[in-house]
Wavefront OBJ file of the C-alpha trace (Angstrom):
o trace
v 136.706 111.189 111.309
v 135.188 107.306 110.707
v 134.438 107.200 114.826
v 131.713 110.046 114.826
v 128.693 108.333 113.045
v 129.301 105.116 115.460
v 129.613 107.931 118.437
v 126.394 109.762 117.457
v 124.520 106.983 116.968
v 125.840 105.505 120.871
v 124.427 108.518 122.367
v 121.075 108.417 120.170
v 120.335 104.951 121.276
v 121.533 105.717 125.028
v 119.102 109.021 124.849
v 115.777 107.385 123.837
v 116.515 104.318 125.775
v 116.588 106.485 129.090
v 113.660 108.406 127.901
v 111.346 105.591 127.534
v 112.701 104.355 131.025
v 111.712 107.638 132.653
v 108.595 108.331 130.633
v 107.323 104.498 130.941
v 108.792 102.738 133.770
v 109.408 99.315 133.994
v 107.100 97.332 132.146
v 107.329 94.213 129.998
v 107.946 95.703 127.329
v 110.375 98.625 128.090
v 112.597 96.515 129.625
v 113.311 94.959 126.735
v 112.981 97.701 124.520
v 115.624 99.454 126.708
v 118.462 96.347 126.891
v 118.255 96.789 123.294
v 119.230 100.261 123.821
v 121.983 99.780 125.512
v 123.253 96.762 123.833
v 123.035 99.025 120.692
v 124.671 101.695 122.986
v 127.581 99.894 123.775
v 128.296 98.203 120.362
v 128.451 101.559 118.775
v 130.318 103.144 121.325
v 133.059 100.552 121.395
v 133.159 100.845 117.823
v 133.644 104.871 118.058
v 136.818 104.095 119.921
v 138.193 100.854 117.958
v 138.167 103.217 114.710
v 140.662 105.503 116.089
v 142.693 103.604 118.463
v 146.087 102.767 117.228
v 147.183 100.422 120.339
v 146.791 96.544 119.405
v 146.144 95.912 123.191
v 143.660 98.858 123.258
v 141.699 97.468 119.907
v 142.004 93.665 121.253
v 139.974 95.032 124.273
v 137.237 97.073 122.882
v 136.592 94.067 120.278
v 135.948 91.881 122.876
v 133.766 94.398 124.805
v 131.711 95.390 122.003
v 131.060 91.861 120.456
v 130.161 91.058 124.163
v 126.903 92.814 123.829
v 126.506 92.151 120.274
v 125.925 88.586 121.280
v 123.040 89.731 123.296
v 121.378 92.071 120.420
v 119.418 89.826 118.593
v 117.875 88.037 121.541
v 116.808 91.366 123.035
v 115.345 92.207 119.862
v 113.365 88.950 119.869
v 112.415 89.628 123.571
v 111.148 92.830 122.624
v 108.869 91.546 119.627
v 107.570 88.618 122.179
v 106.674 91.117 124.729
v 105.078 93.326 122.235
v 102.579 90.646 121.139
v 102.085 88.982 124.583
v 103.424 85.651 123.437
v 103.298 83.651 126.612
v 104.378 80.498 124.641
v 107.634 82.033 123.188
v 109.244 81.877 126.870
v 110.977 78.675 126.772
v 112.772 79.460 122.941
v 113.504 83.134 124.439
v 115.232 81.704 127.561
v 117.422 78.984 125.327
v 118.198 81.974 123.336
v 119.596 83.621 126.385
v 121.281 80.739 127.305
v 123.217 80.476 123.756
v 123.925 84.122 124.313
v 125.565 83.491 127.797
v 127.699 80.275 126.414
v 129.012 82.327 123.404
v 129.786 85.270 125.526
v 131.756 82.576 128.148
v 133.546 81.525 124.960
v 134.148 84.935 123.404
v 136.083 86.096 126.998
v 138.039 83.134 127.562
v 139.232 82.011 124.163
v 139.377 83.020 120.326
v 136.352 80.703 118.954
v 133.923 83.640 118.611
v 136.134 86.650 117.825
v 139.667 85.764 116.806
v 141.491 89.218 117.078
v 140.941 92.168 114.428
v 141.695 93.202 110.888
v 143.065 96.847 109.666
v 140.910 98.185 107.256
v 140.903 101.802 105.800
v 138.422 103.143 108.633
v 140.383 101.554 111.421
v 140.484 97.937 113.093
v 137.178 95.812 113.222
v 137.330 92.129 114.698
v 137.972 89.266 112.818
v 135.091 86.056 113.077
v 136.056 82.938 114.946
v 135.404 79.695 114.005
v 132.219 79.275 116.155
v 131.336 82.793 114.903
v 128.985 81.116 112.510
v 126.875 79.620 115.375
v 126.116 83.572 116.554
v 124.930 84.326 112.927
v 122.834 81.211 112.589
v 121.231 82.214 115.926
v 120.876 85.847 114.825
v 118.895 84.966 111.291
v 116.693 82.302 113.408
v 115.714 84.892 116.444
v 115.166 88.027 113.799
v 113.302 86.155 111.342
v 110.983 84.677 114.384
v 110.622 88.102 115.511
v 109.567 89.500 112.521
v 107.026 86.503 111.988
v 105.289 86.770 115.538
v 104.598 90.430 114.853
v 103.626 90.056 111.310
v 100.868 87.152 112.637
v 99.887 89.396 115.292
v 99.499 92.164 112.869
v 97.569 89.839 110.534
v 95.395 88.681 113.389
v 94.346 92.071 114.645
v 90.975 93.432 114.411
v 91.371 96.792 115.825
v 92.984 99.316 113.265
v 94.709 101.028 116.070
v 96.857 98.066 116.788
v 97.624 96.967 112.777
v 99.009 100.595 112.711
v 101.080 99.979 115.598
v 102.279 96.778 114.617
v 102.938 97.826 111.427
v 105.460 100.039 112.521
v 106.808 97.494 114.722
v 107.428 94.607 111.862
v 108.891 97.560 109.879
v 111.594 98.422 112.310
v 112.377 95.065 113.198
v 112.825 94.328 109.573
v 115.000 97.528 108.816
v 117.112 96.647 112.031
v 117.821 93.380 110.774
v 119.393 94.663 107.672
v 122.398 95.921 110.132
v 123.490 92.214 109.824
v 125.464 93.431 106.754
v 128.702 94.313 109.090
v 128.927 90.729 109.676
v 130.675 90.753 106.021
v 133.318 92.812 107.292
v 133.745 89.898 110.492
v 134.816 87.477 107.352
v 137.169 90.102 105.849
v 135.569 92.266 103.229
v 136.861 95.804 103.295
v 133.715 98.272 103.341
v 132.837 100.695 105.991
v 130.440 99.016 108.552
v 127.490 100.582 107.307
v 124.905 98.936 110.025
v 124.216 102.431 111.811
v 122.317 103.497 108.903
v 119.919 100.771 109.381
v 119.819 100.974 113.137
v 119.070 104.849 112.718
v 116.173 104.338 110.534
v 114.775 101.359 112.747
v 115.335 103.484 115.961
v 113.148 106.562 114.091
v 110.432 104.054 113.261
v 110.120 102.700 117.120
v 110.284 106.030 118.448
v 107.191 107.177 116.065
v 105.339 104.208 117.523
v 106.164 104.868 120.983
v 105.671 108.662 121.201
v 103.186 109.512 118.419
v 100.781 105.956 118.776
v 101.837 104.825 122.778
v 103.647 101.303 121.754
v 104.069 101.138 125.769
v 100.720 102.225 126.280
v 97.605 99.921 127.545
v 95.800 100.126 124.266
v 98.176 97.843 122.725
v 98.535 95.544 125.537
v 94.577 95.613 126.121
v 94.239 94.963 122.391
v 96.372 92.074 122.467
v 94.566 90.679 125.604
v 91.397 91.172 124.196
v 92.807 89.147 120.778
v 93.895 86.315 123.026
v 90.778 86.287 124.742
v 88.290 86.582 121.433
v 90.072 83.240 120.194
v 88.665 80.996 122.811
v 85.652 82.844 123.023
v 84.922 82.400 119.430
v 85.602 78.477 120.177
v 83.005 78.286 123.306
v 80.523 80.061 120.795
v 81.005 77.727 117.927
v 80.923 75.091 120.050
v 77.504 76.249 121.883
v 75.967 76.583 118.066
v 76.968 72.986 117.953
v 75.118 72.165 121.132
v 72.295 74.051 120.374
v 71.913 72.184 116.829
v 72.664 68.551 117.903
v 70.823 68.653 121.356
v 67.396 68.274 120.483
v 68.425 65.109 118.427
v 70.398 63.967 121.460
v 67.352 64.437 123.887
v 64.946 62.214 121.550
v 67.500 59.519 121.333
v 67.856 59.759 125.357
v 64.020 59.384 125.670
v 64.198 56.466 123.169
v 66.911 54.614 125.161
v 64.943 55.468 128.377
v 61.912 54.134 126.903
v 63.280 51.046 125.967
v 65.025 50.594 129.208
v 68.634 50.816 127.642
v 70.031 53.260 130.453
v 68.399 54.482 133.897
v 66.603 57.779 133.503
v 68.769 60.241 135.635
v 67.883 63.239 133.676
v 64.520 63.174 133.803
v 64.335 62.669 137.428
v 66.344 65.456 138.033
v 64.032 67.853 135.583
v 67.211 68.212 133.803
v 65.224 68.223 130.030
v 63.571 71.327 131.206
v 67.145 73.284 131.803
v 69.189 71.968 129.258
v 67.491 73.156 125.679
v 68.379 76.927 127.070
v 71.953 75.879 128.247
v 73.802 76.496 125.064
v 71.531 79.649 124.005
v 72.754 80.660 127.790
v 76.389 79.945 126.642
v 76.264 81.800 123.329
v 74.387 85.087 125.172
v 77.343 85.111 127.686
v 80.063 84.772 125.060
v 78.353 87.833 122.941
v 78.125 90.125 126.012
v 81.840 89.242 127.094
v 82.871 90.177 123.477
v 81.178 93.482 123.737
v 82.294 94.363 126.881
v 85.727 94.117 125.217
v 84.931 95.953 122.018
v 83.752 98.540 124.452
v 86.946 98.641 126.166
v 88.949 98.839 122.924
v 86.355 101.703 121.932
v 87.066 103.679 124.669
v 90.835 103.596 124.348
v 90.384 103.843 120.372
v 89.086 107.534 121.129
v 91.781 108.453 123.359
v 93.926 108.411 120.126
v 91.396 109.396 117.338
v 92.538 110.374 114.256
v 89.621 112.179 112.511
v 91.781 112.258 109.370
v 90.330 108.265 109.234
v 86.638 109.386 109.311
v 84.691 108.387 106.248
v 81.099 108.517 105.225
v 78.183 105.521 106.820
v 74.739 104.563 106.564
v 72.895 105.424 110.119
v 70.590 102.559 108.823
v 73.650 100.190 108.400
v 74.955 101.145 111.679
v 71.884 100.520 113.301
v 71.347 97.266 111.897
v 74.682 96.132 112.600
v 74.374 97.324 116.375
v 70.772 95.241 116.775
v 72.522 92.063 114.755
v 75.429 92.281 117.352
v 74.119 93.591 120.415
v 73.726 90.075 123.195
v 69.857 90.510 123.877
v 68.453 88.362 126.424
v 65.366 86.251 125.338
v 62.459 88.568 124.610
v 64.534 91.622 124.529
v 65.092 91.780 120.579
v 60.886 91.978 120.615
v 60.991 95.385 122.596
v 63.046 97.501 119.541
v 61.748 98.680 116.450
v 63.237 101.107 113.979
v 61.059 103.541 111.846
v 61.663 105.763 109.227
v 65.327 105.427 108.469
v 66.574 106.588 104.901
v 68.966 104.184 103.688
v 70.870 106.939 101.962
v 71.355 108.848 105.007
v 74.552 109.162 106.074
v 77.265 110.476 108.578
v 80.534 111.317 108.970
v 82.665 109.562 111.334
v 83.254 105.950 112.516
v 80.816 103.110 111.791
v 82.302 101.156 114.717
v 82.327 103.840 117.462
v 78.474 104.864 116.296
v 77.588 101.034 116.643
v 79.366 101.177 120.441
v 77.201 104.335 121.040
v 74.058 102.305 120.488
v 75.417 99.554 122.099
v 75.363 101.647 125.481
v 72.043 103.477 124.774
v 70.418 99.841 124.305
v 71.880 98.758 127.483
v 70.860 101.414 129.302
v 67.294 101.149 127.789
v 66.709 97.421 128.496
v 68.250 97.841 132.003
v 65.229 100.639 132.944
v 62.580 98.749 131.059
v 63.426 95.369 133.401
v 63.573 97.571 136.386
v 60.235 99.170 135.567
v 58.583 96.227 133.918
v 57.334 98.090 131.126
v 58.116 99.895 127.822
v 59.965 99.783 124.383
v 62.185 101.265 122.581
v 62.168 103.004 119.012
v 64.666 104.250 116.664
v 64.544 106.247 113.931
v 66.692 108.980 111.918
v 66.022 112.013 109.100
v 67.973 114.495 107.756
v 67.859 118.105 109.300
v 70.156 121.213 108.805
v 72.923 119.165 107.678
v 72.524 116.896 109.979
v 71.221 113.102 110.266
v 69.521 113.315 113.465
v 68.941 109.907 114.966
v 66.208 109.517 117.985
v 66.518 106.672 120.409
v 63.518 106.632 122.446
v 62.545 104.355 125.219
v 58.932 104.250 126.875
v 60.572 103.126 130.298
v 60.427 104.830 133.850
v 61.803 108.099 132.632
v 64.546 110.501 134.227
v 64.301 112.758 136.824
v 65.026 116.180 136.303
v 67.751 116.632 138.862
v 69.496 113.397 137.463
v 68.746 114.009 133.616
v 71.547 117.442 134.225
v 74.054 114.680 135.023
v 74.025 111.815 133.319
v 76.917 112.874 130.837
v 78.890 113.572 133.477
v 81.983 111.298 134.034
v 81.589 108.437 136.579
v 78.255 109.361 137.600
v 75.636 106.680 137.853
v 72.742 106.029 139.339
v 72.704 102.174 139.322
v 73.857 100.029 142.669
v 77.741 99.624 143.191
v 79.090 96.837 141.020
v 76.245 97.362 137.864
v 77.261 100.674 136.406
v 80.490 102.630 136.080
v 79.268 105.841 135.007
v 81.073 106.207 131.757
v 78.510 104.870 129.103
v 76.801 108.051 128.119
v 79.980 109.807 128.725
v 81.546 107.788 126.000
v 78.345 108.449 123.834
v 78.887 112.308 124.630
v 82.608 112.239 123.664
v 82.115 109.988 120.614
v 79.228 112.504 118.870
v 81.959 115.253 119.744
v 84.654 113.730 118.280
v 82.517 113.767 114.803
v 81.387 117.321 115.034
v 78.163 116.661 116.435
v 76.247 116.445 119.925
v 73.617 114.685 122.053
v 70.870 115.460 123.911
v 68.552 113.721 126.250
v 64.673 114.811 126.943
v 62.941 112.784 129.342
v 59.511 112.857 131.162
v 59.449 110.908 134.523
v 57.190 108.239 134.128
v 56.715 108.233 130.375
v 59.776 108.008 128.295
v 63.082 109.360 127.372
v 64.712 110.398 124.255
v 68.288 110.626 123.723
v 68.657 112.769 120.323
v 71.839 112.285 117.981
v 73.179 114.972 115.771
v 75.501 113.819 113.512
v 77.359 115.668 110.688
v 76.435 114.724 107.005
v 78.814 114.196 104.552
v 80.032 117.620 102.530
v 77.909 119.649 105.295
v 79.179 122.819 106.754
v 80.246 121.436 110.137
v 81.900 118.215 107.965
v 83.873 120.825 106.160
v 84.852 122.979 108.960
v 86.460 119.788 110.494
v 88.584 119.014 107.704
v 89.422 122.606 106.659
v 90.415 124.826 109.728
v 90.463 128.296 109.028
v 93.639 129.998 108.850
v 93.431 131.312 112.160
v 93.003 127.613 113.689
v 95.711 126.293 111.093
v 98.155 129.207 112.461
v 98.353 128.131 116.115
v 97.723 124.789 115.507
v 100.142 122.226 117.579
v 101.788 119.021 115.988
l 1 2 3 4 5 6 7 8 9 10 11 12 13 14 15 16 17 18 19 20 21 22 23 24 25 26 27 28 29 30 31 32 33 34 35 36 37 38 39 40 41 42 43 44 45 46 47 48 49 50 51 52 53 54 55 56 57 58 59 60 61 62 63 64 65 66 67 68 69 70 71 72 73 74 75 76 77 78 79 80 81 82 83 84 85 86 87 88 89 90 91 92 93 94 95 96 97 98 99 100 101 102 103 104 105 106 107 108 109 110 111 112 113 114 115 116 117 118 119 120 121 122 123 124 125 126 127 128 129 130 131 132 133 134 135 136 137 138 139 140 141 142 143 144 145 146 147 148 149 150 151 152 153 154 155 156 157 158 159 160 161 162 163 164 165 166 167 168 169 170 171 172 173 174 175 176 177 178 179 180 181 182 183 184 185 186 187 188 189 190 191 192 193 194 195 196 197 198 199 200 201 202 203 204 205 206 207 208 209 210 211 212 213 214 215 216 217 218 219 220 221 222 223 224 225 226 227 228 229 230 231 232 233 234 235 236 237 238 239 240 241 242 243 244 245 246 247 248 249 250 251 252 253 254 255 256 257 258 259 260 261 262 263 264 265 266 267 268 269 270 271 272 273 274 275 276 277 278 279 280 281 282 283 284 285 286 287 288 289 290 291 292 293 294 295 296 297 298 299 300 301 302 303 304 305 306 307 308 309 310 311 312 313 314 315 316 317 318 319 320 321 322 323 324 325 326 327 328 329 330 331 332 333 334 335 336 337 338 339 340 341 342 343 344 345 346 347 348 349 350 351 352 353 354 355 356 357 358 359 360 361 362 363 364 365 366 367 368 369 370 371 372 373 374 375 376 377 378 379 380 381 382 383 384 385 386 387 388 389 390 391 392 393 394 395 396 397 398 399 400 401 402 403 404 405 406 407 408 409 410 411 412 413 414 415 416 417 418 419 420 421 422 423 424 425 426 427 428 429 430 431 432 433 434 435 436 437 438 439 440 441 442 443 444 445 446 447 448 449 450 451 452 453 454 455 456 457 458 459 460 461 462 463 464 465 466 467 468 469 470 471 472 473 474 475 476 477 478 479 480 481
């Protein structure tokens, strides 16, 4: 009877480990997760046989087999956590932990210093701790604590809500899994039934939700983690560029005085460097902003694939337009080409403010490129309420769009730009965002005159907004998931 629960947990971990391996393949995250499932499978499977055997020799072998994998289990959890947060700086500590596991495993096989036989309890036989067993316990405390801290700090620093949700699941799973260490007390003679299987089963369920429902093994978390790792040095570069821009005029003034008083040789002026230096810091800042926008757009595109419409809220259209204009990496003279008119601060839409800002980024980028190519034009943005929708009109007086091209601009991967300058996903992204909100986007254009994008975004409480949140009975009946 007491062996049934370990057998069930063993089969559960084996099945889910195989599922992840088959569906996700061999990746840096899936390998340690499958290793964690495999070690748990052998551990619980060995205990299932141990609890029902009546032969001392068989029990002695099962004790060694089960504990061999237990020695590696905390480190596989640590390995999984390191890969989830992509902390390459932890590799040395991870390898050291695996090396200690190997040493302890050798001692387990060749002596009684790790496990010294077994004790008999009401539920069956169970391993007895040897003299060096506390080393394994200390290692477990250290690596599990480190795993939880790595995930906690990654979650704290994550900017995307989807990443924070994924890491919250991981952190909860790790914390609950650590409670399985209660079984160590039985190794030291306490006579209660080892209930660690309860915690590891709950942990598996949480990680299963993170993997199956939220795509823990998918590209979103990897890209988001990479974006975070890149964003930190980018922010530092931008900060230094701003400092350089502030200090450079004074430095140049000092340099001119030094040259005038013949304290140093004039090399900058002879090379025409002074004309280039003042714009250098601003150019660095523009490149940093441009790279940051590209990363955020990539994250937004993946976020759209797993969008939870229940998270939609009411946002000011004017606030989103202002935020887009503040954050967009305009080049010199471009910001002056954009004007906003007749936007009521109280005009709201129901959706995601960050996604609408990225839509405006796309429209700004396309309009400015068209204006640059034609050598003329400017941009006008306005919004007003109409029939339950906030209607946002984004117009430019650039070269316009030919009728045959206009019919295809929202198609995936369609682009009229030169190879390498456009991927054809920007306007597709805009269309998908507007439709996800329950609205639409359309384009009107006259060749050589203007182009106007019309975004219809449902206002909070409008019929479209209520319909999205409260589906009809028929749609509820056939809804899956």
